[in-house]
C-alpha positions as CSV (number, residue, x, y, z in Angstrom):
1,M,0.0,0.0,0.0
2,D,1.1,3.6,-0.4
3,G,1.3,4.5,3.3
4,L,-2.3,5.5,3.7
5,T,-5.1,3.7,5.5
6,K,-7.9,2.8,3.1
7,T,-11.5,3.1,4.1
8,V,-14.6,2.6,2.1
9,A,-15.1,6.3,1.3
10,F,-11.7,7.9,1.6
11,R,-8.1,7.4,2.6
12,V,-6.5,8.8,5.7
13,E,-2.9,9.4,6.4
14,P,-2.0,7.5,9.6
15,G,-0.5,10.6,11.3
16,Q,-3.6,12.6,10.6
17,W,-5.8,9.9,12.1
18,V,-3.7,10.0,15.3
19,N,-4.3,13.7,15.5
20,F,-8.0,13.1,15.0
21,E,-8.0,10.6,17.9
22,R,-6.1,13.2,20.1
23,V,-8.7,15.9,19.4
24,A,-11.5,13.5,20.3
25,A,-9.8,12.5,23.5
26,A,-9.1,16.1,24.4
27,N,-12.7,16.9,24.0
28,G,-13.9,13.9,26.0
29,V,-15.7,12.2,23.1
30,E,-15.2,8.9,21.3
31,T,-13.5,9.0,17.9
32,A,-16.6,7.6,16.3
33,E,-18.7,10.4,17.8
34,L,-16.4,13.1,16.5
35,L,-16.3,11.4,13.1
36,R,-20.1,11.3,13.0
37,E,-20.2,15.1,13.7
38,L,-17.6,15.7,10.9
39,V,-19.6,13.7,8.4
40,A,-22.9,15.5,9.4
41,H,-21.3,18.9,8.9
42,S,-19.7,17.8,5.6
43,D,-23.1,16.5,4.4
44,S,-24.8,19.8,5.2
45,I,-22.1,21.8,3.5
46,F,-22.4,19.7,0.3
47,R,-26.2,20.0,0.4
48,A,-25.9,23.8,0.6
49,I,-23.4,23.8,-2.3
50,K,-25.8,21.8,-4.4
51,T,-28.7,24.2,-3.9
């Protein structure tokens, strides 16, 4: 592989994922919860762009 972690929808650099986990821990939330929030905000941004 090319040094990136593959997911179904996108690829994440391992170092960036570690930073994401640190942000979640610093805010007292689970990584999955923070990821859900990110996806929800991204979805609403894309919907706004389409309209």
